[in-house]
N, CA and C atoms as a LAMMPS dump frame, in Angstrom:
ITEM: TIMESTEP
0
ITEM: NUMBER OF ATOMS
636
ITEM: BOX BOUNDS ff ff ff
-5.0000000000000000e+02 5.0000000000000000e+02
-5.0000000000000000e+02 5.0000000000000000e+02
-5.0000000000000000e+02 5.0000000000000000e+02
ITEM: ATOMS id mol type element x y z
1 1 1 N 0.809 -1.19 -0.02
2 1 2 C 0.018 0.024 -0.046
3 1 3 C 0.854 1.249 0.001
4 2 1 N 0.584 2.128 -0.894
5 2 2 C 1.371 3.412 -0.983
6 2 3 C 1.046 4.366 0.171
7 3 1 N 2 5.143 0.577
8 3 2 C 1.754 6.066 1.662
9 3 3 C 0.725 7.134 1.314
10 4 1 N 0.018 7.64 2.295
11 4 2 C -0.953 8.714 2.056
12 4 3 C -0.176 9.996 1.79
13 5 1 N -0.577 10.724 0.768
14 5 2 C 0.118 11.946 0.37
15 5 3 C -0.797 13.168 0.781
16 6 1 N -0.186 14.139 1.411
17 6 2 C -0.894 15.354 1.815
18 6 3 C -0.305 16.513 0.994
19 7 1 N -1.205 17.285 0.442
20 7 2 C -0.84 18.462 -0.405
21 7 3 C -1.399 19.738 0.131
22 8 1 N -0.634 20.797 0.083
23 8 2 C -1.169 22.089 0.434
24 8 3 C -1.051 22.916 -0.79
25 9 1 N -2.228 23.347 -1.298
26 9 2 C -2.255 24.049 -2.609
27 9 3 C -1.445 23.294 -3.662
28 10 1 N -1.656 22.013 -3.671
29 10 2 C -1.041 21.047 -4.66
30 10 3 C 0.491 20.865 -4.499
31 11 1 N 0.983 21.344 -3.382
32 11 2 C 2.421 21.144 -3.112
33 11 3 C 2.506 20.121 -1.985
34 12 1 N 3.234 19.034 -2.107
35 12 2 C 3.344 18.013 -1.026
36 12 3 C 3.887 18.631 0.27
37 13 1 N 3.305 18.164 1.349
38 13 2 C 3.818 18.621 2.677
39 13 3 C 5.362 18.372 2.735
40 14 1 N 5.868 17.26 2.214
41 14 2 C 7.267 16.906 2.326
42 14 3 C 8.125 17.947 1.639
43 15 1 N 7.605 18.7 0.705
44 15 2 C 8.438 19.76 0.027
45 15 3 C 8.752 20.833 1.031
46 16 1 N 7.973 20.934 2.128
47 16 2 C 8.264 21.877 3.197
48 16 3 C 9.012 21.146 4.328
49 17 1 N 9.436 19.874 4.078
50 17 2 C 10.114 19.066 5.12
51 17 3 C 9.205 18.767 6.268
52 18 1 N 7.842 18.684 5.967
53 18 2 C 6.827 18.342 6.955
54 18 3 C 6.234 16.964 6.577
55 19 1 N 6.096 16.097 7.549
56 19 2 C 5.603 14.818 7.321
57 19 3 C 4.465 14.533 8.321
58 20 1 N 3.597 13.609 7.878
59 20 2 C 2.388 13.301 8.65
60 20 3 C 2.442 11.942 9.321
61 21 1 N 2.185 11.873 10.609
62 21 2 C 2.142 10.601 11.318
63 21 3 C 0.682 10.09 11.54
64 22 1 N -0.256 11.034 11.574
65 22 2 C -1.608 10.628 11.831
66 22 3 C -2.537 11.814 11.453
67 23 1 N -3.831 11.482 11.322
68 23 2 C -4.831 12.583 11.078
69 23 3 C -6.149 12.102 11.572
70 24 1 N -7.027 13.036 11.806
71 24 2 C -8.357 12.653 12.261
72 24 3 C -9.437 13.617 11.663
73 25 1 N -10.57 13.051 11.512
74 25 2 C -11.807 13.806 11.034
75 25 3 C -11.708 14.128 9.558
76 26 1 N -10.815 13.506 8.817
77 26 2 C -10.721 13.76 7.371
78 26 3 C -11.98 13.229 6.696
79 27 1 N -12.42 12.034 7.017
80 27 2 C -13.464 11.386 6.292
81 27 3 C -14.818 11.332 7.133
82 28 1 N -14.731 11.934 8.276
83 28 2 C -15.965 11.969 9.124
84 28 3 C -16.949 13.034 8.646
85 29 1 N -18.175 12.779 8.834
86 29 2 C -19.223 13.791 8.547
87 29 3 C -19.196 14.891 9.614
88 30 1 N -19.403 16.083 9.185
89 30 2 C -19.547 17.192 10.116
90 30 3 C -20.776 17.024 10.961
91 31 1 N -20.791 17.515 12.118
92 31 2 C -21.993 17.335 13.028
93 31 3 C -23.17 18.2 12.402
94 32 1 N -24.369 17.806 12.806
95 32 2 C -25.527 18.345 12.246
96 32 3 C -26.024 19.508 13.194
97 33 1 N -26.393 20.661 12.603
98 33 2 C -26.906 21.745 13.414
99 33 3 C -28.261 21.343 14.062
100 34 1 N -28.521 21.84 15.223
101 34 2 C -29.791 21.606 15.89
102 34 3 C -30.922 22.274 15.164
103 35 1 N -31.937 21.5 14.821
104 35 2 C -33.078 22.038 14.106
105 35 3 C -34.069 22.737 15.116
106 36 1 N -34.903 23.569 14.546
107 36 2 C -35.842 24.262 15.358
108 36 3 C -36.755 23.253 16.009
109 37 1 N -37.018 23.381 17.326
110 37 2 C -37.864 22.444 18.031
111 37 3 C -38.745 23.172 18.998
112 38 1 N -39.909 22.485 19.282
113 38 2 C -40.853 23.075 20.224
114 38 3 C -41.088 22.042 21.317
115 39 1 N -40.928 22.491 22.533
116 39 2 C -40.975 21.637 23.648
117 39 3 C -42.209 22.114 24.489
118 40 1 N -43.307 21.386 24.252
119 40 2 C -44.527 21.769 24.921
120 40 3 C -44.629 21.191 26.328
121 41 1 N -44.983 22.031 27.326
122 41 2 C -45.012 21.544 28.722
123 41 3 C -46.06 20.461 28.949
124 42 1 N -47.075 20.351 28.116
125 42 2 C -48.129 19.384 28.405
126 42 3 C -48.069 18.26 27.341
127 43 1 N -46.918 18.025 26.663
128 43 2 C -46.74 16.941 25.748
129 43 3 C -45.456 16.207 26.101
130 44 1 N -45.401 14.895 25.732
131 44 2 C -44.2 14.116 25.902
132 44 3 C -43.15 14.476 24.918
133 45 1 N -41.871 14.483 25.383
134 45 2 C -40.806 14.785 24.419
135 45 3 C -40.876 16.124 23.882
136 46 1 N -40.588 16.252 22.534
137 46 2 C -40.619 17.551 21.908
138 46 3 C -40.869 17.304 20.425
139 47 1 N -41.367 18.373 19.721
140 47 2 C -41.574 18.332 18.321
141 47 3 C -40.443 19.031 17.636
142 48 1 N -39.915 18.405 16.544
143 48 2 C -38.772 19.051 15.863
144 48 3 C -38.917 18.971 14.359
145 49 1 N -38.429 19.949 13.705
146 49 2 C -38.536 20.089 12.244
147 49 3 C -37.316 19.425 11.653
148 50 1 N -37.527 18.282 11.002
149 50 2 C -36.431 17.511 10.378
150 50 3 C -36.478 17.518 8.824
151 51 1 N -37.238 18.492 8.303
152 51 2 C -37.357 18.535 6.836
153 51 3 C -36.104 19.146 6.178
154 52 1 N -35.267 19.783 6.938
155 52 2 C -34.022 20.307 6.378
156 52 3 C -32.896 20.011 7.391
157 53 1 N -31.743 19.628 6.892
158 53 2 C -30.596 19.242 7.748
159 53 3 C -29.413 20.023 7.252
160 54 1 N -28.767 20.762 8.198
161 54 2 C -27.613 21.525 7.863
162 54 3 C -26.469 21.187 8.84
163 55 1 N -25.242 21.324 8.325
164 55 2 C -24.09 20.816 9.102
165 55 3 C -23.264 22.015 9.626
166 56 1 N -22.622 21.781 10.793
167 56 2 C -21.662 22.695 11.319
168 56 3 C -20.369 22.615 10.547
169 57 1 N -19.463 23.621 10.762
170 57 2 C -18.097 23.497 10.218
171 57 3 C -17.402 22.342 10.844
172 58 1 N -16.286 21.941 10.271
173 58 2 C -15.552 20.783 10.697
174 58 3 C -14.079 21.066 10.974
175 59 1 N -13.551 20.509 12.03
176 59 2 C -12.108 20.746 12.335
177 59 3 C -11.349 19.478 12.024
178 60 1 N -10.316 19.653 11.157
179 60 2 C -9.399 18.557 10.768
180 60 3 C -8.114 18.682 11.501
181 61 1 N -7.661 17.584 12.151
182 61 2 C -6.378 17.529 12.881
183 61 3 C -5.428 16.683 12.183
184 62 1 N -4.196 17.271 11.949
185 62 2 C -3.14 16.424 11.311
186 62 3 C -1.899 16.493 12.213
187 63 1 N -1.464 15.355 12.618
188 63 2 C -0.209 15.262 13.487
189 63 3 C 0.935 15.265 12.504
190 64 1 N 1.797 16.253 12.693
191 64 2 C 2.944 16.463 11.823
192 64 3 C 4.302 16.342 12.583
193 65 1 N 5.356 15.987 11.807
194 65 2 C 6.685 16.002 12.361
195 65 3 C 7.671 16.568 11.354
196 66 1 N 8.773 17.129 11.894
197 66 2 C 9.799 17.757 11.083
198 66 3 C 11.171 17.236 11.466
199 67 1 N 11.763 16.419 10.653
200 67 2 C 13.164 16.013 10.93
201 67 3 C 14.13 17.187 10.862
202 68 1 N 14.908 17.382 11.868
203 68 2 C 15.856 18.556 11.89
204 68 3 C 16.948 18.33 12.839
205 69 1 N 18.16 18.748 12.433
206 69 2 C 19.369 18.544 13.27
207 69 3 C 19.537 19.496 14.428
208 70 1 N 18.753 20.583 14.425
209 70 2 C 18.848 21.602 15.439
210 70 3 C 17.497 22.256 15.644
211 71 1 N 17.286 22.855 16.799
212 71 2 C 16.065 23.614 17.004
213 71 3 C 15.886 24.704 16.016
214 72 1 N 16.973 25.457 15.682
215 72 2 C 16.83 26.568 14.701
216 72 3 C 16.336 26.015 13.342
217 73 1 N 16.957 24.932 12.951
218 73 2 C 16.546 24.324 11.605
219 73 3 C 15.078 23.913 11.68
220 74 1 N 14.625 23.38 12.76
221 74 2 C 13.291 22.953 12.958
222 74 3 C 12.327 24.151 12.886
223 75 1 N 12.693 25.26 13.568
224 75 2 C 11.868 26.414 13.596
225 75 3 C 11.766 27.059 12.174
226 76 1 N 12.95 27.062 11.471
227 76 2 C 12.915 27.578 10.114
228 76 3 C 11.942 26.82 9.246
229 77 1 N 11.975 25.513 9.275
230 77 2 C 11.099 24.69 8.42
231 77 3 C 9.587 24.891 8.832
232 78 1 N 9.448 24.973 10.145
233 78 2 C 8.064 25.151 10.733
234 78 3 C 7.518 26.462 10.232
235 79 1 N 8.34 27.528 10.311
236 79 2 C 7.827 28.831 9.901
237 79 3 C 7.552 28.905 8.374
238 80 1 N 8.47 28.273 7.544
239 80 2 C 8.214 28.209 6.114
240 80 3 C 6.86 27.585 5.755
241 81 1 N 6.554 26.513 6.465
242 81 2 C 5.287 25.794 6.236
243 81 3 C 4.11 26.694 6.671
244 82 1 N 4.194 27.311 7.842
245 82 2 C 3.073 28.093 8.346
246 82 3 C 2.933 29.448 7.551
247 83 1 N 4.021 29.936 7.008
248 83 2 C 3.93 31.105 6.145
249 83 3 C 3.148 30.851 4.904
250 84 1 N 3.335 29.653 4.371
251 84 2 C 2.545 29.225 3.197
252 84 3 C 1.093 28.966 3.564
253 85 1 N 0.897 28.46 4.726
254 85 2 C -0.481 28.095 5.187
255 85 3 C -1.251 29.349 5.473
256 86 1 N -0.659 30.402 6
257 86 2 C -1.318 31.613 6.524
258 86 3 C -1.42 32.688 5.541
259 87 1 N -1.227 32.45 4.261
260 87 2 C -1.402 33.438 3.276
261 87 3 C -2.841 33.845 3.203
262 88 1 N -3.133 34.993 2.591
263 88 2 C -4.473 35.568 2.467
264 88 3 C -5.398 34.525 1.789
265 89 1 N -6.64 34.419 2.324
266 89 2 C -7.545 33.47 1.749
267 89 3 C -7.478 32.103 2.3
268 90 1 N -8.35 31.183 1.843
269 90 2 C -8.289 29.796 2.275
270 90 3 C -7.291 29.006 1.455
271 91 1 N -6.964 27.843 1.96
272 91 2 C -5.978 26.95 1.336
273 91 3 C -6.702 25.654 0.914
274 92 1 N -6.127 25.103 -0.139
275 92 2 C -6.641 23.809 -0.625
276 92 3 C -5.818 22.638 -0.027
277 93 1 N -6.426 21.823 0.769
278 93 2 C -5.798 20.658 1.343
279 93 3 C -6.269 19.482 0.465
280 94 1 N -5.332 18.666 -0.042
281 94 2 C -5.674 17.497 -0.798
282 94 3 C -5.071 16.292 -0.118
283 95 1 N -5.765 15.205 -0.053
284 95 2 C -5.335 13.91 0.54
285 95 3 C -5.422 12.846 -0.445
286 96 1 N -4.359 12.145 -0.79
287 96 2 C -4.391 11.079 -1.788
288 96 3 C -3.931 9.81 -1.143
289 97 1 N -4.766 8.765 -1.238
290 97 2 C -4.406 7.414 -0.764
291 97 3 C -4.713 6.435 -1.869
292 98 1 N -3.697 5.975 -2.569
293 98 2 C -3.847 5.13 -3.763
294 98 3 C -4.729 5.83 -4.754
295 99 1 N -5.908 5.268 -5.166
296 99 2 C -6.809 5.857 -6.13
297 99 3 C -7.824 6.753 -5.508
298 100 1 N -7.777 6.952 -4.196
299 100 2 C -8.684 7.761 -3.483
300 100 3 C -8.112 9.192 -3.378
301 101 1 N -8.938 10.177 -3.689
302 101 2 C -8.458 11.572 -3.583
303 101 3 C -9.619 12.376 -2.985
304 102 1 N -9.235 13.148 -1.897
305 102 2 C -10.193 14.017 -1.282
306 102 3 C -9.695 15.427 -1.282
307 103 1 N -10.616 16.374 -1.387
308 103 2 C -10.288 17.821 -1.474
309 103 3 C -10.987 18.579 -0.307
310 104 1 N -10.298 19.524 0.304
311 104 2 C -10.882 20.32 1.384
312 104 3 C -10.414 21.732 1.201
313 105 1 N -11.286 22.683 1.395
314 105 2 C -10.976 24.13 1.38
315 105 3 C -10.931 24.579 2.856
316 106 1 N -9.755 24.951 3.332
317 106 2 C -9.531 25.132 4.806
318 106 3 C -8.783 26.428 5.103
319 107 1 N -8.832 26.763 6.373
320 107 2 C -7.958 27.824 6.891
321 107 3 C -7.588 27.451 8.282
322 108 1 N -6.601 28.192 8.874
323 108 2 C -6.083 27.882 10.176
324 108 3 C -6.591 28.9 11.176
325 109 1 N -6.972 28.418 12.35
326 109 2 C -7.278 29.276 13.546
327 109 3 C -6.151 29.114 14.563
328 110 1 N -5.922 30.109 15.308
329 110 2 C -4.893 30.048 16.368
330 110 3 C -5.428 29.188 17.517
331 111 1 N -4.759 28.121 17.786
332 111 2 C -5.093 27.281 18.93
333 111 3 C -3.882 26.806 19.611
334 112 1 N -3.966 26.389 20.853
335 112 2 C -2.771 25.966 21.578
336 112 3 C -2.171 24.726 20.911
337 113 1 N -2.936 23.908 20.281
338 113 2 C -2.441 22.659 19.753
339 113 3 C -1.422 22.839 18.599
340 114 1 N -1.368 24.062 18.108
341 114 2 C -0.372 24.338 17.039
342 114 3 C 1.059 24.575 17.492
343 115 1 N 1.31 24.403 18.837
344 115 2 C 2.635 24.679 19.301
345 115 3 C 3.645 23.577 18.836
346 116 1 N 4.835 24.003 18.675
347 116 2 C 5.933 23.133 18.173
348 116 3 C 6.725 22.64 19.387
349 117 1 N 6.91 21.285 19.375
350 117 2 C 7.749 20.641 20.348
351 117 3 C 8.977 19.994 19.674
352 118 1 N 10.152 20.305 20.164
353 118 2 C 11.357 19.748 19.554
354 118 3 C 12.03 18.797 20.463
355 119 1 N 12.306 17.572 19.941
356 119 2 C 12.982 16.538 20.706
357 119 3 C 14.465 16.454 20.184
358 120 1 N 15.399 17.029 20.976
359 120 2 C 16.743 17.117 20.537
360 120 3 C 17.392 15.714 20.427
361 121 1 N 17.029 14.765 21.291
362 121 2 C 17.658 13.43 21.247
363 121 3 C 17.232 12.692 20.023
364 122 1 N 16.048 12.915 19.506
365 122 2 C 15.592 12.241 18.265
366 122 3 C 15.64 13.118 17.031
367 123 1 N 16.129 14.388 17.243
368 123 2 C 16.25 15.346 16.114
369 123 3 C 14.916 15.461 15.319
370 124 1 N 13.814 15.672 16.027
371 124 2 C 12.574 15.82 15.334
372 124 3 C 11.639 16.769 16.088
373 125 1 N 10.939 17.562 15.367
374 125 2 C 9.967 18.47 15.936
375 125 3 C 8.597 17.953 15.615
376 126 1 N 7.609 18.077 16.536
377 126 2 C 6.258 17.643 16.291
378 126 3 C 5.303 18.788 16.59
379 127 1 N 4.159 18.725 15.9
380 127 2 C 3.129 19.694 16.177
381 127 3 C 1.789 19.158 15.607
382 128 1 N 0.679 19.651 16.153
383 128 2 C -0.652 19.277 15.667
384 128 3 C -1.178 20.438 14.808
385 129 1 N -1.512 20.176 13.616
386 129 2 C -2.069 21.151 12.687
387 129 3 C -3.574 21.018 12.718
388 130 1 N -4.231 22.103 13.093
389 130 2 C -5.688 22.101 13.182
390 130 3 C -6.229 23.071 12.055
391 131 1 N -7.058 22.555 11.208
392 131 2 C -7.559 23.307 10.099
393 131 3 C -9.08 23.316 10.169
394 132 1 N -9.673 24.375 9.792
395 132 2 C -11.131 24.564 9.795
396 132 3 C -11.708 24.409 8.355
397 133 1 N -12.662 23.605 8.167
398 133 2 C -13.341 23.502 6.914
399 133 3 C -14.738 24.116 7.18
400 134 1 N -14.877 25.41 6.843
401 134 2 C -16.098 26.152 7.301
402 134 3 C -17.29 25.746 6.432
403 135 1 N -17.048 25.245 5.243
404 135 2 C -18.14 24.821 4.361
405 135 3 C -17.914 23.284 4.03
406 136 1 N -18.345 22.404 4.932
407 136 2 C -17.961 21.008 4.857
408 136 3 C -18.751 20.144 3.889
409 137 1 N -19.775 20.696 3.285
410 137 2 C -20.587 19.975 2.307
411 137 3 C -20.22 20.428 0.893
412 138 1 N -19.728 19.539 -0.005
413 138 2 C -19.27 19.979 -1.243
414 138 3 C -19.412 18.878 -2.329
415 139 1 N -19.414 19.331 -3.563
416 139 2 C -19.354 18.506 -4.758
417 139 3 C -17.96 18.687 -5.398
418 140 1 N -17.237 17.63 -5.564
419 140 2 C -15.815 17.717 -6.095
420 140 3 C -15.82 17.259 -7.54
421 141 1 N -15.246 18.051 -8.4
422 141 2 C -15.103 17.727 -9.8
423 141 3 C -13.664 17.503 -10.159
424 142 1 N -13.461 16.852 -11.292
425 142 2 C -12.116 16.616 -11.803
426 142 3 C -12.061 17.125 -13.244
427 143 1 N -11.19 18.075 -13.555
428 143 2 C -11.177 18.64 -14.858
429 143 3 C -9.775 18.572 -15.436
430 144 1 N -9.69 18.182 -16.724
431 144 2 C -8.504 18.26 -17.476
432 144 3 C -8.612 19.278 -18.618
433 145 1 N -9.721 20.092 -18.582
434 145 2 C -9.903 21.068 -19.517
435 145 3 C -9.288 22.464 -19.127
436 146 1 N -8.677 23.059 -20.111
437 146 2 C -8.101 24.373 -19.789
438 146 3 C -9.183 25.4 -19.512
439 147 1 N -10.312 25.276 -20.214
440 147 2 C -11.483 26.077 -19.904
441 147 3 C -12.538 25.147 -19.344
442 148 1 N -12.835 25.27 -18.059
443 148 2 C -13.86 24.435 -17.401
444 148 3 C -15.142 25.216 -17.253
445 149 1 N -16.283 24.557 -17.677
446 149 2 C -17.628 25.178 -17.606
447 149 3 C -18.48 24.424 -16.6
448 150 1 N -19.254 25.147 -15.93
449 150 2 C -20.214 24.587 -15.005
450 150 3 C -21.594 25.248 -15.257
451 151 1 N -22.619 24.431 -15.618
452 151 2 C -23.985 24.916 -15.713
453 151 3 C -24.667 24.602 -14.374
454 152 1 N -25.206 25.637 -13.727
455 152 2 C -25.67 25.462 -12.353
456 152 3 C -26.867 26.432 -12.123
457 153 1 N -27.911 25.957 -11.628
458 153 2 C -28.992 26.745 -11.164
459 153 3 C -29.434 26.426 -9.767
460 154 1 N -29.551 27.407 -8.938
461 154 2 C -29.805 27.172 -7.521
462 154 3 C -30.591 28.394 -6.983
463 155 1 N -31.476 28.1 -6.066
464 155 2 C -32.195 29.269 -5.451
465 155 3 C -31.42 29.803 -4.227
466 156 1 N -30.251 29.265 -3.968
467 156 2 C -29.326 29.802 -2.962
468 156 3 C -28.002 30.157 -3.512
469 157 1 N -27.276 30.991 -2.863
470 157 2 C -25.957 31.374 -3.317
471 157 3 C -24.926 30.311 -2.921
472 158 1 N -24.166 29.764 -3.857
473 158 2 C -23.198 28.743 -3.574
474 158 3 C -21.763 29.361 -3.873
475 159 1 N -20.766 28.588 -3.538
476 159 2 C -19.361 29.033 -3.884
477 159 3 C -18.78 27.997 -4.837
478 160 1 N -18.247 28.501 -5.939
479 160 2 C -17.401 27.649 -6.793
480 160 3 C -15.974 27.965 -6.568
481 161 1 N -15.243 26.999 -6.041
482 161 2 C -13.784 27.12 -5.892
483 161 3 C -13.133 26.376 -7.009
484 162 1 N -12.328 27.067 -7.834
485 162 2 C -11.804 26.459 -9.051
486 162 3 C -10.507 25.716 -8.774
487 163 1 N -10.031 25.63 -7.652
488 163 2 C -8.851 24.808 -7.206
489 163 3 C -7.442 25.45 -7.606
490 164 1 N -7.473 26.636 -8.132
491 164 2 C -6.189 27.336 -8.46
492 164 3 C -6.075 28.604 -7.652
493 165 1 N -6.84 28.698 -6.566
494 165 2 C -6.782 29.914 -5.755
495 165 3 C -7.836 30.886 -6.018
496 166 1 N -8.621 30.648 -7.085
497 166 2 C -9.725 31.605 -7.284
498 166 3 C -11.093 30.985 -7.075
499 167 1 N -12.07 31.767 -6.664
500 167 2 C -13.334 31.264 -6.416
501 167 3 C -14.403 32.368 -6.687
502 168 1 N -15.658 31.984 -6.897
503 168 2 C -16.73 32.991 -7.143
504 168 3 C -18.044 32.477 -6.492
505 169 1 N -18.89 33.469 -6.228
506 169 2 C -20.235 33.137 -5.743
507 169 3 C -21.155 32.969 -6.879
508 170 1 N -22.095 32.059 -6.784
509 170 2 C -23.094 31.934 -7.826
510 170 3 C -24.161 32.959 -7.638
511 171 1 N -24.985 33.117 -8.607
512 171 2 C -26.162 34.043 -8.616
513 171 3 C -27.371 33.351 -9.153
514 172 1 N -28.514 33.551 -8.488
515 172 2 C -29.761 32.95 -8.973
516 172 3 C -30.077 33.356 -10.422
517 173 1 N -29.477 34.447 -10.914
518 173 2 C -29.758 34.956 -12.273
519 173 3 C -28.755 34.439 -13.283
520 174 1 N -27.752 33.672 -12.867
521 174 2 C -26.738 33.173 -13.808
522 174 3 C -26.734 31.607 -13.812
523 175 1 N -26.656 30.979 -14.992
524 175 2 C -26.729 29.541 -15.091
525 175 3 C -25.472 28.917 -15.618
526 176 1 N -24.564 29.794 -16.215
527 176 2 C -23.313 29.224 -16.814
528 176 3 C -22.155 29.931 -16.217
529 177 1 N -21.184 29.173 -15.714
530 177 2 C -19.953 29.688 -15.149
531 177 3 C -18.762 29.107 -15.91
532 178 1 N -17.768 29.842 -16.151
533 178 2 C -16.619 29.431 -16.928
534 178 3 C -15.345 29.941 -16.34
535 179 1 N -14.332 29.068 -16.379
536 179 2 C -13.012 29.5 -15.838
537 179 3 C -11.879 28.97 -16.699
538 180 1 N -10.914 29.846 -17.003
539 180 2 C -9.796 29.54 -17.835
540 180 3 C -8.553 29.369 -16.978
541 181 1 N -7.955 28.231 -16.961
542 181 2 C -6.735 28.019 -16.145
543 181 3 C -5.505 28.505 -16.881
544 182 1 N -4.529 29.041 -16.148
545 182 2 C -3.341 29.63 -16.723
546 182 3 C -2.396 28.543 -17.166
547 183 1 N -2.479 27.37 -16.658
548 183 2 C -1.598 26.259 -17.02
549 183 3 C -2.499 25.012 -17.357
550 184 1 N -1.845 24.073 -17.998
551 184 2 C -2.557 22.81 -18.271
552 184 3 C -2.28 21.828 -17.127
553 185 1 N -3.155 20.917 -16.969
554 185 2 C -3.014 19.895 -15.89
555 185 3 C -4.333 19.412 -15.443
556 186 1 N -4.386 18.807 -14.265
557 186 2 C -5.597 18.28 -13.647
558 186 3 C -6.013 19.171 -12.505
559 187 1 N -7.276 19.62 -12.52
560 187 2 C -7.794 20.522 -11.504
561 187 3 C -8.987 19.915 -10.843
562 188 1 N -9.289 20.327 -9.633
563 188 2 C -10.392 19.752 -8.849
564 188 3 C -11.26 20.913 -8.34
565 189 1 N -12.085 21.438 -9.207
566 189 2 C -13.096 22.466 -8.744
567 189 3 C -14.086 21.86 -7.727
568 190 1 N -14.587 22.692 -6.863
569 190 2 C -15.572 22.235 -5.855
570 190 3 C -16.738 23.198 -5.836
571 191 1 N -17.97 22.689 -5.643
572 191 2 C -19.167 23.426 -5.37
573 191 3 C -19.408 23.367 -3.92
574 192 1 N -19.407 24.446 -3.239
575 192 2 C -19.536 24.466 -1.77
576 192 3 C -20.883 25.133 -1.38
577 193 1 N -21.522 24.504 -0.398
578 193 2 C -22.8 25.112 0.112
579 193 3 C -23.909 24.159 0.17
580 194 1 N -25.111 24.659 0.163
581 194 2 C -26.354 23.826 0.189
582 194 3 C -26.589 23.145 -1.108
583 195 1 N -26.05 21.969 -1.266
584 195 2 C -26.213 21.217 -2.606
585 195 3 C -27.666 20.841 -2.908
586 196 1 N -28.515 20.755 -1.839
587 196 2 C -29.861 20.384 -2.041
588 196 3 C -30.654 21.468 -2.777
589 197 1 N -30.089 22.705 -2.816
590 197 2 C -30.759 23.81 -3.528
591 197 3 C -30.525 23.803 -5.002
592 198 1 N -29.644 22.911 -5.496
593 198 2 C -29.302 22.858 -6.914
594 198 3 C -30.501 22.208 -7.713
595 199 1 N -30.997 22.866 -8.716
596 199 2 C -32.027 22.387 -9.593
597 199 3 C -31.572 21.996 -10.936
598 200 1 N -30.336 22.478 -11.323
599 200 2 C -29.799 22.175 -12.613
600 200 3 C -28.276 22.116 -12.432
601 201 1 N -27.648 21.077 -13.051
602 201 2 C -26.251 20.978 -12.937
603 201 3 C -25.661 20.173 -14.153
604 202 1 N -24.626 20.745 -14.786
605 202 2 C -23.818 20.012 -15.79
606 202 3 C -22.527 20.687 -15.904
607 203 1 N -21.527 19.896 -16.429
608 203 2 C -20.176 20.452 -16.535
609 203 3 C -19.385 19.606 -17.547
610 204 1 N -18.362 20.26 -18.141
611 204 2 C -17.444 19.444 -18.956
612 204 3 C -16.412 18.788 -18.116
613 205 1 N -16.462 18.989 -16.797
614 205 2 C -15.598 18.242 -15.858
615 205 3 C -16.419 17.058 -15.367
616 206 1 N -15.698 15.983 -14.929
617 206 2 C -16.327 14.808 -14.35
618 206 3 C -16.615 15.036 -12.848
619 207 1 N -17.57 14.331 -12.32
620 207 2 C -17.815 14.404 -10.929
621 207 3 C -16.981 13.347 -10.183
622 208 1 N -16.121 13.81 -9.311
623 208 2 C -15.295 12.912 -8.563
624 208 3 C -16.01 12.436 -7.323
625 209 1 N -16.632 13.364 -6.62
626 209 2 C -17.553 13.094 -5.427
627 209 3 C -18.784 13.905 -5.615
628 210 1 N -19.919 13.334 -5.697
629 210 2 C -21.237 14.026 -5.875
630 210 3 C -21.52 14.879 -4.597
631 211 1 N -21.223 14.275 -3.452
632 211 2 C -21.555 14.94 -2.204
633 211 3 C -20.663 14.336 -1.149
634 212 1 N -19.876 15.19 -0.497
635 212 2 C -19.056 14.711 0.598
636 212 3 C -18.938 15.807 1.646
């Protein structure tokens, strides 16, 4: 079995001299928001509206380590990685395990778990990377087209992330969206938001995950 590969904006973690020992909540469903309920004092239990189900944001935890011969070298590598992570806007996290590929649009929040611990005897630094996926319900596409088109109609505003750092909001008055990539290759656009609101969808890209 091939090792799991982690990418930050399509750059392997190992290019930053960062390696992954474990991760959690990558494939778990986000928790469901509490629906509106009525708790009558003269009735058993409570009445709850389950006709719509919405999810909370999700926190992904990645246990990382940095091989380094000194604390300074470890801090330098750690800072290089976090400087890339903390650029303006959200980041694309990709996880590849054999023929399985998952995509996440994430950002970092300041938490105590991000602290760096350096073990001089083993010449390795460790830290927990916590990333927030604020829109955890998405449709993931796979495109080999330099110009990717998406036909979409929805009564709600959704987000199209084109996987190259650009994204746009949909409009109820627009049905066709198009994006031209500056380079050739394979891209993984995502539709983020309330997928149940979509009444029309087509694309010259293939659907990698219809809903995840």
